[in-house]
C-alpha positions as CSV (number, residue, x, y, z in Angstrom):
1,M,-26.7,21.1,58.9
2,F,-29.7,19.8,60.7
3,A,-29.7,16.7,62.9
4,A,-32.4,14.1,62.1
5,I,-33.8,12.4,65.1
6,S,-36.5,9.8,64.8
7,Q,-39.6,10.4,66.9
8,S,-39.6,6.6,67.6
9,D,-36.2,6.9,69.3
10,A,-37.3,9.7,71.7
11,K,-37.3,7.4,74.8
12,A,-33.7,6.5,74.2
13,D,-32.5,10.1,73.9
14,V,-30.9,11.7,76.9
15,S,-32.8,15.0,76.4
16,S,-35.8,15.9,78.4
17,P,-39.3,15.0,77.3
18,E,-40.0,18.6,76.7
19,D,-37.3,19.0,74.1
20,P,-38.8,19.1,70.6
21,V,-38.0,16.6,67.9
22,I,-35.8,18.4,65.3
23,Q,-37.4,18.3,61.9
24,V,-36.1,19.6,58.6
25,N,-37.8,21.5,55.8
26,G,-35.3,21.5,53.0
27,R,-35.8,23.1,49.6
28,A,-33.9,23.5,46.3
29,E,-34.7,25.5,43.2
30,I,-32.6,25.0,40.1
31,R,-33.1,26.6,36.7
32,F,-31.0,26.3,33.6
33,K,-31.2,28.4,30.4
34,L,-29.4,28.5,27.1
35,G,-26.7,31.1,27.1
36,E,-24.1,32.3,24.6
37,H,-21.8,29.4,25.2
38,G,-24.4,26.7,25.8
39,T,-26.5,25.7,28.8
40,C,-25.8,27.7,32.0
41,L,-27.3,28.2,35.4
42,D,-30.2,30.7,35.5
43,H,-31.4,30.5,39.1
44,L,-30.3,28.7,42.3
45,Y,-31.7,28.6,45.8
46,H,-31.1,25.9,48.4
47,H,-32.0,25.6,52.1
48,D,-30.7,23.2,54.7
49,P,-30.4,20.2,54.7
50,V,-30.5,20.4,50.8
51,R,-27.4,21.5,49.0
52,I,-26.7,21.7,45.3
53,V,-23.2,21.3,43.8
54,F,-22.1,21.4,40.2
55,P,-19.5,18.7,39.3
56,T,-17.6,19.0,36.0
57,P,-19.5,16.9,33.5
58,A,-17.7,14.2,31.5
59,E,-16.4,15.3,28.1
60,G,-19.2,15.8,25.7
61,D,-21.9,15.5,28.4
62,I,-24.4,18.1,29.6
63,P,-24.3,20.3,32.7
64,Q,-25.2,18.5,35.9
65,A,-26.6,19.7,39.3
66,T,-26.1,17.2,42.1
67,V,-28.4,17.2,45.1
68,I,-27.0,16.5,48.5
69,T,-28.9,15.9,51.7
70,T,-26.6,17.0,54.5
71,S,-28.7,15.6,57.4
72,G,-27.7,12.1,56.5
73,G,-31.2,10.9,56.1
74,L,-34.9,11.8,56.8
75,T,-37.4,10.8,59.4
76,G,-41.0,11.5,60.4
77,G,-42.2,15.0,59.7
78,D,-39.2,16.0,57.5
79,K,-40.0,17.7,54.3
80,I,-37.9,18.1,51.1
81,A,-38.9,20.0,48.0
82,I,-36.9,20.0,44.8
83,T,-38.0,22.3,41.9
84,T,-36.1,22.1,38.6
85,A,-36.7,23.9,35.3
86,V,-34.8,23.7,32.0
87,K,-35.7,26.6,29.7
88,Q,-36.1,26.6,26.0
89,S,-33.4,24.7,24.1
90,A,-31.2,24.1,27.2
91,R,-30.0,20.6,28.3
92,A,-29.3,19.6,31.9
93,M,-29.2,16.7,34.3
94,I,-30.3,16.7,38.0
95,A,-28.7,13.8,39.9
96,S,-28.0,12.9,43.6
97,Q,-24.8,12.3,45.5
98,A,-25.8,9.1,47.3
99,A,-28.7,7.0,48.4
100,E,-31.4,8.7,50.4
101,K,-32.2,7.0,53.8
102,I,-35.7,7.1,55.3
103,Y,-35.5,6.3,58.9
104,R,-38.0,4.6,61.2
105,S,-40.8,6.9,62.4
106,A,-43.5,6.5,65.0
107,G,-45.2,9.7,63.9
108,Q,-45.6,11.7,60.6
109,N,-44.6,10.8,57.1
110,V,-41.5,12.1,55.4
111,Q,-42.7,14.2,52.5
112,I,-40.6,14.6,49.3
113,N,-42.0,16.7,46.5
114,V,-40.1,16.9,43.2
115,A,-41.3,19.2,40.4
116,L,-39.6,19.0,37.0
117,A,-40.4,21.5,34.2
118,A,-39.0,21.5,30.6
119,E,-39.7,24.2,28.0
120,S,-39.9,23.5,24.3
121,D,-36.8,21.8,22.7
122,A,-35.3,21.3,26.2
123,W,-33.7,18.1,27.5
124,L,-34.1,17.4,31.2
125,E,-32.8,14.3,33.0
126,Y,-33.7,13.5,36.6
127,L,-31.6,10.7,38.0
128,P,-31.6,10.2,41.8
129,Q,-29.9,7.2,43.4
130,E,-31.7,4.7,45.6
131,T,-34.2,5.7,48.3
132,I,-33.8,3.2,51.2
133,L,-36.8,2.6,53.4
134,F,-35.8,1.4,56.8
135,D,-38.2,-0.9,58.6
136,G,-40.9,1.4,60.1
137,A,-40.2,4.2,57.7
138,K,-43.0,6.4,56.4
139,L,-42.6,8.2,53.1
140,A,-45.0,10.1,50.8
141,R,-43.3,11.2,47.6
142,I,-44.8,13.1,44.7
143,T,-42.9,13.6,41.4
144,S,-44.6,15.9,38.9
145,V,-43.4,16.7,35.4
146,D,-44.6,19.7,33.4
147,A,-43.4,19.5,29.8
148,M,-44.0,21.8,26.9
149,P,-44.4,20.4,23.3
150,G,-41.1,19.5,21.8
151,S,-39.3,19.0,25.1
152,Q,-37.7,15.7,26.2
153,V,-37.7,14.5,29.8
154,L,-36.1,11.3,31.2
155,A,-36.8,10.8,34.9
156,G,-36.6,7.9,37.3
157,E,-36.7,6.7,40.9
158,I,-35.3,3.6,42.7
159,I,-36.8,2.3,46.0
160,V,-35.1,-0.3,48.2
161,F,-37.4,-2.0,50.8
162,G,-35.3,-2.4,54.0
163,R,-31.6,-2.3,54.7
164,R,-30.7,-5.4,52.8
165,G,-27.1,-5.4,53.8
166,S,-28.1,-5.7,57.4
167,G,-30.7,-8.4,56.7
168,E,-33.6,-6.0,57.4
169,S,-36.8,-6.0,55.3
170,F,-39.5,-3.4,55.1
171,R,-42.2,-5.1,57.2
172,N,-43.8,-2.1,58.9
173,G,-44.4,1.4,57.7
174,F,-46.0,3.4,54.9
175,F,-44.9,4.2,51.4
176,S,-46.8,6.3,48.8
177,E,-45.2,7.0,45.4
178,T,-47.1,9.3,43.0
179,W,-46.2,10.4,39.5
180,R,-48.1,13.2,37.7
181,V,-47.1,14.1,34.1
182,R,-48.5,17.0,32.3
183,L,-47.9,17.9,28.6
184,D,-48.8,21.4,27.5
185,D,-50.6,21.9,30.9
186,R,-52.8,18.8,30.4
187,L,-52.6,15.8,32.6
188,T,-51.2,13.0,30.4
189,W,-50.2,10.2,32.9
190,A,-50.9,9.7,36.6
191,D,-49.8,6.8,38.8
192,T,-49.8,6.0,42.5
193,L,-48.3,3.1,44.4
194,L,-49.5,2.7,48.0
195,L,-48.1,0.3,50.6
196,N,-49.6,0.7,54.0
197,D,-49.2,-2.9,55.3
198,P,-45.9,-4.1,53.8
199,K,-45.6,-7.5,55.6
200,N,-49.1,-8.6,54.6
201,G,-49.6,-6.7,51.4
202,A,-48.4,-6.5,47.8
203,L,-44.7,-6.8,48.6
204,H,-45.0,-10.5,49.2
205,H,-48.1,-11.5,47.2
206,P,-47.4,-13.6,44.1
207,A,-49.6,-11.3,42.1
208,G,-47.8,-8.3,43.5
209,F,-44.1,-7.8,44.0
210,D,-43.6,-11.5,44.9
211,G,-40.9,-10.9,47.4
212,A,-38.9,-8.2,45.4
213,V,-36.5,-6.2,47.6
214,A,-36.3,-3.2,45.2
215,M,-38.2,-1.5,42.4
216,A,-37.5,1.2,39.9
217,T,-39.4,3.4,37.5
218,A,-38.2,5.3,34.5
219,I,-40.3,7.5,32.2
220,Y,-39.4,9.2,29.0
221,L,-41.6,12.0,27.7
222,G,-41.0,13.5,24.2
223,P,-42.6,13.8,20.8
224,D,-40.7,10.7,19.7
225,A,-41.5,8.5,22.8
226,S,-43.5,5.9,20.9
227,M,-40.6,5.5,18.5
228,H,-38.3,4.4,21.3
229,L,-40.5,1.6,22.8
230,D,-38.5,-1.1,20.9
231,L,-35.2,0.4,22.0
232,A,-36.4,0.4,25.7
233,R,-37.6,-3.2,25.4
234,N,-34.3,-4.3,23.8
235,L,-32.3,-2.7,26.5
236,I,-34.2,-4.4,29.3
237,S,-34.4,-7.8,27.6
238,C,-31.2,-9.1,29.2
239,T,-31.7,-8.1,32.9
240,G,-31.2,-11.6,34.2
241,D,-33.2,-13.9,36.4
242,L,-33.0,-11.6,39.5
243,V,-34.6,-8.6,37.8
244,K,-38.0,-8.4,36.1
245,S,-38.7,-5.5,33.7
246,S,-41.2,-4.2,31.2
247,A,-41.8,-1.2,29.1
248,T,-45.0,0.3,27.6
249,I,-46.5,3.5,26.2
250,V,-49.3,5.3,28.0
251,N,-50.8,8.4,26.4
252,G,-47.4,9.2,24.7
253,V,-45.4,8.5,27.9
254,L,-42.8,5.7,27.8
255,V,-42.9,3.9,31.1
256,I,-40.3,1.4,32.2
257,R,-40.6,-0.7,35.4
258,F,-38.0,-2.9,37.2
259,L,-38.5,-5.3,40.1
260,G,-35.4,-6.9,41.7
261,R,-34.8,-9.8,44.1
262,E,-31.4,-8.3,44.7
263,T,-30.7,-4.6,45.0
264,F,-27.3,-4.6,43.3
265,S,-28.7,-6.5,40.3
266,L,-31.6,-4.0,39.9
267,R,-29.3,-1.0,40.2
268,T,-27.0,-2.4,37.6
269,A,-29.8,-3.2,35.2
270,F,-31.3,0.3,35.7
271,G,-27.9,2.0,35.1
272,L,-27.2,0.0,31.9
273,F,-30.7,0.9,30.6
274,W,-30.3,4.5,31.5
275,Q,-26.9,5.2,29.9
276,N,-27.8,3.3,26.7
277,F,-31.2,4.8,26.4
278,R,-30.0,8.4,26.8
279,H,-27.4,7.7,24.1
280,G,-29.9,6.1,21.7
281,V,-32.5,8.9,22.1
282,S,-30.3,12.0,22.3
283,G,-26.8,11.0,21.3
284,L,-25.5,11.9,24.7
285,P,-22.6,9.8,26.1
286,A,-23.5,6.3,27.2
287,K,-22.3,7.0,30.7
288,M,-23.7,7.4,34.1
289,P,-22.6,10.3,36.4
290,R,-19.3,9.7,38.2
291,L,-21.0,9.6,41.6
292,W,-23.1,6.7,40.4
293,E,-20.1,4.4,40.4
294,M,-18.8,5.5,43.8
């Protein structure tokens, strides 16, 4: 396990000024294939502070790999890379154990790179829990999806702006969220959100986030994506006054957005959408992973 020490807390540390700030460079590689008895693990590599465990899936559900960050959070200069592939006709979910914390940094950005690949007739779900941006956090995250014709990918992210339970908002810091989706090796959808002046920027502007404390994105990529637009809109139509949501199709990619004035309400709306959408699209159980409820 690595200890995560914020560069901005260096003056409060009892170590000498010459002691280096400990940074992490975690990596995980997970690959599933279709075996004689269904989907099975084909390749696994993980490096501190990332660990992968494999909880027993619920009855009738698909194999699941759970990502754990053992450092307890990330700070300036830390790097995490997660690479996942589901081979032809296999079905698997990648989830996370708990919320990811991004601590205050006076120096470099935290870098998180997620690469998802699905071969033909494969089903790949990527379902992390919330990423919490502490005030002063700096995060640059890239999520890339490479899908082959006939595959289905359901992927998402949730961001919380500040430690809401402690009354903290995300007033200072940096956040960059980039999505890149490729189908048959051709760029199909690209999207980037950039917040480099949170207290004076889009977070509080009426034409922007209008004071939202959390946001979420879900995408579905498959040959039947356009057929499920009405399903997605129906599932998000009852999110309540505290959550705004919308769904649209862009170049064959179904994109669903959520903005929440309360973190718990957004998480609940996101979870209800996810479990019912996966069931409606693929016939999988209308359930979230057990860790989601803990």
